[in-house]
N, C-alpha and C positions, 0 to 999 in steps of 0.2 A: 520217883514219879512213875516209872515204868510199871511198878507193882499195881497201880490203879488200872492199867490197861489189861492186866491179867484177870481182872474181875469179869470180863466179858470177851466173847469171841466175835469179833467184827466180821460180818458177812457183806457181800456186795450190797451197796445202798444202805448200809447201817446208819441209824440216826441216833444221835446223842443230844440230850438236852442238859445243859450245864447252867444251873441256877446258882449264882454266886455273888458274894460281896467283894470278891477280889479275883478278877481274871489275872492269871499268873502262869507259872511254869506248867502246872497241871493242865491248864487250858491249852497251852501250846502242845503238850504231850497228846491230848485228845485229838487235836488237829492232825498231828503227824500219824496217829493211828488210823484216821479216816481216809488219808490220801490213797493207800493201796486198794481200798475197797470202794472208792468213789462215794464216800459217805457224806453226811451232813451234820454239822455242829450248830445247834441253836443255842446261842449264848444269851442268857437273861442276866443283865447286870443290875443288881440292887445297889443301894448306896454303899460306897466303899472306895478303895483304891484299886483301879484297874490298869494293868499294864497293856500296852498295845499288842493286839493279837490280830494276825491277818490270815486270810484264807490261803491255802497252798493249792497249786495246780492239781486238779483231780478230785477236789472235795469242795463242798459248799459251806460257807459260814453265814449264818443269819444272826443279826443282833437285835436285842430288845432292851431298852432301858426302862426300869421301873423306879419311879421317883421316891417311894417310901416303903417301909416295911409293913405298912397297912394295906398296900395295894396288891392285887393278884397279878400274875403273869398271864400271857396268852399262849395257848398251844391247842392244836387240833386233837380231837379224840383219837386214841390208838395210833398216834403218829410218831412215837418214839420207842426205841429199843432199850434204852437205859437212861435214867435221869440221875445226875449228880446234883446234890443240894449242898452247897458249901458255905458254912457260916451264915446261913440265912434263916433256917427253920427256928432256932432258939431265939432269934431276934424278931421274927414276924409276929404281928399283933394277933393273927389268927392261924396258928400253925396247923391245926387239923384241917382247916379249909384249904390251905396250901397243899397239904398231902392229898386231899380229895381231888384237887386239880391235877396233881401228879398222877394219881391212880387212873384218872380218866384219859390222860394223854399217853399212857403206856400201853403197848400191845400186850396181848396175853402172854403169860410166863416171863414177862420182862421184870427188871429190877430197879429199885430206887437205892441209891447209895448216899447216905447222909454223912457228910464229912464235917467234923467240928474240931476246933482246937481242943486239945485234951483238957485244958484247965476250964473250959466252958461247957464241956460235954456232959449232959445228964442222960446217960445211955438208958437207964430204966424208964425215964419219961419218954424218950424217943421210941423205945420198943413198945411202950403202952400206946402212944399215938399211932404207930404203924398198925397195931392190932385193932384199934378202934376204927380205923379207916379200911380195914379188911385186907391189909397186906399180910402175907404168910411167911413162915420160915425166917422170922427176925433173928438177926445174928450180929454180934459185936466183933469187929476185927481190929486188933491192935497191931501196930508195927508196920503198917503200910507206908508210913512216912513219919519222920520224927515230929513229935508234938501234935499229932492228929489222931482222932479216933473215928472209925467208920462204923456205921450201923447200916445193915442191908436188909431190905424186905423184898418179897417177891409178889407180883400180882399173878394170881392163879385163876385160870379160866373157870367160870361157873362157881366161884367161891364168893361169898359175900355179895358185893355189888354186881359182880358178873359182867361188868362193862368191858 
């Protein structure tokens, strides 16, 4: 799980949005990574099995429950430094709309990390969605954790939507 925290360099006040169908050990790892920098984890829980996750001293944990894969999540524009989408995108009724919301909530030069079980991952489709929504530098990363595939895209200032 620590390999996921190597995908970003947490700075003071770092903000992570975790959109997931299963709050789990990775969620707790993100919490631990935010403690030393006084960061914030915004946890968006789509339908699934979620383990108990609590805030630790020195960081903030915000929760949002979304009742179905047809509904959007809420987040402020340019309010997050990295977004993890875990086993939600391929289940969502409007995946491109979900990615557009993610694009809007990310700061410039920030990244989205799409984490999917390897047997359910369609990396070509995910890279295509990222490109259509104006994420750049799409990349597939294998081996971050057993049984998962990660696809990463970057929001570049003044490219595409420019938000």
